[in-house]
Phi, psi and omega in degrees: 000151189302324185268001178288147174302145181296150177057042175227162170239158179271142174227129177261121184293132175255166183303131176091352181284148174235160187295323179298320179293317179299317180298312183295319181295337181254009176059041173227173178265161175300319180300322180294322177293316180299327182297330181254008178229070184297344179284346176276102182267342179225107183297344179274357184230093169239162189225157180302132180091350179292139177267125179239135177268132182246120181292145180239138181272350180229196179299147180279165181300336181294340179276348183084004180256153179293143178281321187212117182273004181295138172294155186298330186264013181270351180081174181292155182295156183271010180304131183078000178080004184277130172243145180254133179217201183205162171228150183210152181257016175227161181304141179256010186306319183278358186239005189302308183298319180296317180299318178298315180293334178281354175100006177289140181253345178205162177226139177247130183229177191256144158256141175220176174278315189216357183277090187296328182295330184263344192278132175297134179243163181296318176301322178294318178302312182297322179292317181293312180294322179297335178274354179100003178276147170271166185236150167224158183224145177226140177259129173202130183207126173076015182294127187286138176287340181285115182304329181293334183265350188293315180300321182283354180293329188268117179223167179297315182294324177294322176300317177301309185292319179296316182293323177297317178294318180296316180297317180297315180293318182297312185278316191262337182255324186253325186078036179300135182297152178295155176067016173257155186272152163248117178280142176243128191276133169238085195265052172203171184277082186291138175275171178299321179292324175301318182289320182290338183253261190299319185290321174299316179297321178300310182289333171295323175294319177300311181298318179299315181296319178295320178295316181293325183293332186233031173053044175087355178238082189305136179287327185240156178268155179261128174243156178238136173248128178168200181290170177299319179294316178300311180299315181302312184292319181290325175293315182298322180281353182075018181269351174213150178240356175232144181229128175246110184281128180289163186285346188282093186291344178278353180286157186304126174077358189288318182298317180292319180299318179290318181300321180278354179055051181267004183270158167271320174227150176227133181272139180253200185291159173289139175238138184251149175057054178252120176054039179081002178264131183299322185202135173224169171248140174274155182214157175221153173273166178290142179292349176246084186288347177283312180283325183232075180297148187286332187081005177289157184209168168230168177232000000 
C-alpha cells in the first residue's frame, strides 16, 4: 500500500501472538520491527487486530519473488550478530528437535542447589548441543514469591553458598567451558538501597566463592540477570562482567539500558504453548557480539 514503509509486509496480529514470536517467524529481530513501527511504544503490549509492518531483506511478496530462502530450521539470520533463543525453568529434553525447527539458536537453563525439576542435567546438555543449539546458564534457587521477602533474600552467605553450588555443577556435573559466565538472578525490581546493601553483599559473596574455588584465578565469569538498574550497578561495581536484562520493561533503568543496548543478553516476551512447553521466555543476543559477547557455549 502507498503509505506503508518501504520493503515491508503487513501482519495483522491474531489473539495470543507476541512480538518475539512474530519476529522469529519472519526471520527478523524485535528491534528491526520496532524500527519501522514507531507507534509501538511498548514491545510487550500488542493487541489482536493491530497492523504491524515487518521489514524484509529481499523482494516483498508483491513481486512474486521469495522474501527469504532460509529453511525453517536454520533460525533467524545472523545479520548484526543477533541470535534468537529462549529460556525455560524445566527440562527441554522432549522438545529439542521442535525448538531447533522453530528457529531457536540457543537455550538458557538453570543451575540450582536442590531443585531437580529445574536443574540442567548432562543428558539435556548433550541433546541441546547435539541439535546445534548453544547454551547459557543462570543460577536461581529458593527465591521467595512474596515481594516483601525478596529484598532480604540476598545476603553475603547466600552468595557464597549459591556460587559454590553453581561452580560445582558447572565444573563437575556439566563440564561448562572456562571463561564463560554463570548468570545469577535478581528477579525483582530492586531499588538503589537494595542494590547498595544486600544485593551488593550477595555478589561479593559470589565473587569470593569463585576466587576461592580456583585459587584466585576464577574459572567462570560472573553474570547478573535483572533490571537495567541492577545490571548497571553490578557492572559498575565490578561484581559482574555479563548482563542479562530481564523482560520487565517497567523495572528501574530497564528501558534506558535496553535502548542503549548495554546488555549481553536481553529477555523478551513470554510465549505460551511452544513445543509442548506451557510457557517459555524469548531472548536475544546483543547486535554487537564483539563488544558484548553473549557468554553462550557448547561442550
